[in-house]
C-alpha positions as CSV (number, residue, x, y, z in Angstrom):
1,M,10.4,3.5,5.4
2,T,7.2,3.4,7.3
3,T,7.1,0.3,9.7
4,Y,4.2,-1.1,10.8
5,R,2.5,-1.9,13.5
6,V,1.8,-6.2,12.9
7,I,-1.0,-6.8,15.5
8,I,-2.8,-10.6,15.3
9,Q,-6.2,-10.9,16.0
10,P,-8.0,-14.4,18.5
11,N,-8.9,-15.0,15.8
12,A,-6.5,-15.7,14.0
13,E,-4.1,-16.8,16.8
14,A,-6.3,-19.8,17.6
15,E,-5.9,-20.9,13.5
16,I,-2.6,-20.6,13.9
17,E,-2.5,-22.7,17.0
18,A,-4.9,-25.5,15.5
19,A,-2.7,-25.5,12.5
20,Y,0.5,-25.9,14.2
21,L,-1.7,-28.2,16.8
22,Y,-2.7,-31.1,13.8
23,R,0.7,-30.7,11.9
24,A,3.1,-31.5,15.6
25,E,0.7,-34.4,15.7
26,H,2.5,-36.1,12.6
27,A,5.6,-34.7,12.1
28,P,6.1,-32.3,15.3
29,Q,10.2,-31.1,13.9
30,A,7.9,-30.1,10.5
31,A,5.5,-28.5,12.7
32,A,8.1,-26.2,14.7
33,R,9.4,-25.3,11.1
34,W,6.3,-24.2,9.4
35,F,5.4,-22.2,12.7
36,V,9.0,-20.2,12.5
37,G,7.9,-19.4,8.7
38,L,4.6,-18.3,9.5
39,V,5.5,-15.5,11.9
40,E,8.7,-14.5,9.4
41,A,6.3,-14.1,6.5
42,I,4.0,-12.7,8.8
43,N,7.0,-10.6,10.5
44,T,7.6,-9.1,7.0
45,L,4.6,-7.2,6.6
46,E,6.6,-4.6,8.6
47,H,7.6,-3.4,5.8
48,F,5.5,-2.2,3.1
49,P,2.5,-4.5,3.0
50,A,0.6,-2.8,0.9
51,R,2.4,-5.0,-1.7
52,C,0.4,-8.3,-0.8
53,P,-2.7,-8.2,-3.4
54,L,-6.3,-8.0,-1.9
55,A,-8.3,-10.9,-1.1
56,P,-10.8,-12.5,-3.0
57,E,-12.9,-11.2,0.2
58,S,-12.4,-8.1,-0.2
59,G,-14.8,-7.0,-2.8
60,H,-17.4,-8.4,-0.5
61,F,-16.0,-5.9,3.0
62,A,-16.0,-2.7,4.0
63,E,-12.5,-2.5,3.9
64,E,-10.0,-3.2,2.1
65,I,-8.5,-7.0,2.7
66,R,-5.0,-8.3,1.1
67,Q,-3.3,-11.7,1.6
68,L,-0.2,-13.1,2.5
69,L,0.9,-16.1,0.9
70,Y,2.9,-19.0,3.0
71,G,3.5,-22.3,2.0
72,A,4.1,-24.4,-1.1
73,R,2.1,-26.3,-3.4
74,R,-0.5,-28.3,-2.1
75,D,0.6,-26.6,1.9
76,V,-0.4,-23.1,0.4
77,F,-1.9,-20.8,3.4
78,R,-3.4,-17.5,3.3
79,I,-2.6,-14.6,5.9
80,L,-5.6,-12.3,5.4
81,F,-5.1,-8.9,6.9
82,T,-6.1,-4.8,6.9
83,I,-3.6,-1.6,7.7
84,Q,-4.8,0.7,9.4
85,G,-3.2,3.4,9.3
86,D,0.5,2.7,10.7
87,A,-1.3,-0.9,11.8
88,V,-1.6,-4.4,10.5
89,H,-3.9,-6.7,11.5
90,V,-3.5,-10.1,10.8
91,L,-7.2,-11.8,10.6
92,H,-7.2,-15.1,9.8
93,V,-5.1,-17.6,9.1
94,R,-6.3,-19.9,6.2
95,H,-5.5,-23.0,4.5
96,G,-5.3,-22.4,0.6
97,A,-7.6,-25.0,-0.1
98,Q,-9.9,-23.5,2.3
99,Q,-13.8,-22.0,1.2
100,Y,-13.1,-17.6,1.0
101,L,-14.5,-15.6,3.5
102,H,-17.8,-14.3,3.6
103,E,-19.7,-11.1,5.9
104,E,-21.2,-13.8,8.1
């Protein structure tokens, strides 16, 4: 079984931090649990990341963009990533209510 390196890009890091800080203002313990769960979900991409479906945005970009969903009900986050060789690049972590990405 191939193990992939998971690389979180600066945009994704900033989005994760912003989501955590927003949550921490209202419920610090819940924010910590959310963060740990998100990191665990991202780490699952080390094994068989192609199991995740293509993101709706994928058709607008030259390379395949896949998504891993994390969360439940109205609080789902989309972890958007590409697979390049033996590396998974996490590009964005966006709340499910946010608009889809475009090339701009």
